[in-house]
C-alpha positions in Angstrom: 77.5 105.2 111.2 78.6 108.7 110.9 79.2 109.1 106.4 83.0 109.6 106.4 83.2 105.5 107.9 80.2 104.7 105.6 81.8 105.2 102.5 85.3 103.6 102.5 83.4 100.4 104.6 80.6 99.8 101.8 83.0 100.9 99.3 83.5 96.7 98.9 80.1 95.8 99.3 78.7 97.6 95.9 81.8 97.2 93.9 81.1 93.1 94.1 76.8 93.9 93.6 78.4 96.2 90.5 79.9 92.6 89.5 77.3 90.9 90.2 75.5 92.7 87.9 77.5 92.5 85.4 78.1 89.0 85.4 74.5 89.0 85.0 73.7 91.1 82.4 76.8 89.1 80.6 75.3 86.2 80.8 71.7 86.2 80.0 71.7 89.4 77.5 75.2 88.6 75.4 76.0 84.6 75.9 72.3 82.8 76.0 69.9 85.1 73.9 69.5 82.0 70.6 69.5 85.1 68.6 73.2 87.1 69.2 74.7 83.3 69.2 73.6 82.2 65.2 74.0 86.2 64.3 78.2 84.5 64.6 77.0 81.5 64.0 78.7 81.9 60.3 82.4 84.2 60.9 80.5 86.7 59.2 78.5 88.3 62.6 79.1 92.0 64.1 82.8 93.3 65.2 81.5 91.9 69.0 81.3 87.5 68.3 85.1 88.4 69.0 84.4 89.6 71.9 81.8 87.1 73.1 83.8 84.4 71.5 86.0 84.7 74.3 83.9 84.5 76.5 82.5 81.2 75.8 86.0 80.2 75.7 86.6 81.8 79.4 83.9 80.3 81.3 84.1 76.5 79.1 87.9 75.7 80.1 87.1 77.4 83.2 89.3 80.3 83.4 87.2 82.1 85.5 87.0 80.0 87.9 91.2 79.1 88.0 91.3 83.2 88.1 88.6 82.6 91.0 90.5 80.2 93.6 93.8 82.1 92.9 92.5 85.6 93.8 91.5 84.2 96.8 94.5 82.3 97.9 96.1 85.7 97.4 93.5 87.5 99.6 94.3 84.2 102.2 97.6 85.3 102.7 97.8 89.0 101.5 95.8 91.7 104.2 95.0 94.0 101.5 91.0 94.6 101.3 91.5 95.5 98.0 92.0 91.7 97.4 90.1 90.2 99.1 86.7 92.8 97.1 88.9 90.8 94.0 88.7 88.2 94.8 84.9 87.5 96.0 84.2 89.8 93.0 86.3 86.9 90.5 83.4 84.5 92.7 80.8 85.6 91.6 81.6 86.3 88.6 83.3 82.7 87.7 80.0 81.8 89.4 77.2 84.1 87.1 78.9 81.8 83.8 78.8 78.4 85.1 82.2 77.9 86.8 79.9 77.1 90.6 82.2 75.2 92.2 86.2 78.0 92.7 83.3 80.4 92.3 81.5 80.1 95.0 84.6 79.2 97.1 86.1 81.9 96.0 82.7 84.2 96.8 82.8 83.0 100.5 86.2 83.0 101.2 86.1 87.2 99.7 83.8 87.6 101.4 85.6 86.3 105.0 88.6 87.7 104.3 86.6 91.4 103.3 85.1 91.2 106.6 87.4 90.1 108.8 89.8 92.7 107.0 87.1 95.8 107.4 86.3 94.4 111.4 89.9 95.0 112.0 90.2 98.6 109.8 87.2 99.7 112.4 88.3 100.9 115.4 85.2 99.5 118.3 85.3 98.4 121.8 88.8 99.5 123.5 88.4 95.9 125.5 87.0 93.6 122.9 89.7 91.0 122.4 
């Protein structure tokens, strides 16, 4: 496989890994440490306490799971690789941030849809059906 064909195929998967690493950092480096939570307890904490609270509200209301399922449904309806990548990325984000079932479904649907769309776009064996 040449570099010309490798990068367009691999880029969505690298973005998926980046979304996963970002979600892991948010969970273990920004949400879960007790010392950061205690800084925001009294309402007089640093400026980033609002962002932390918004992230916590997002997974408490299952917002990330709902967004992931919507993206997965759109990826099934539309034949766009970026929608499949978005569904998989939101799925891994939701899966990491406590929305397990919809995150897993969206990750599976988005990944399978992305593989299918990439296989259809990649020229292969002319006798393949």
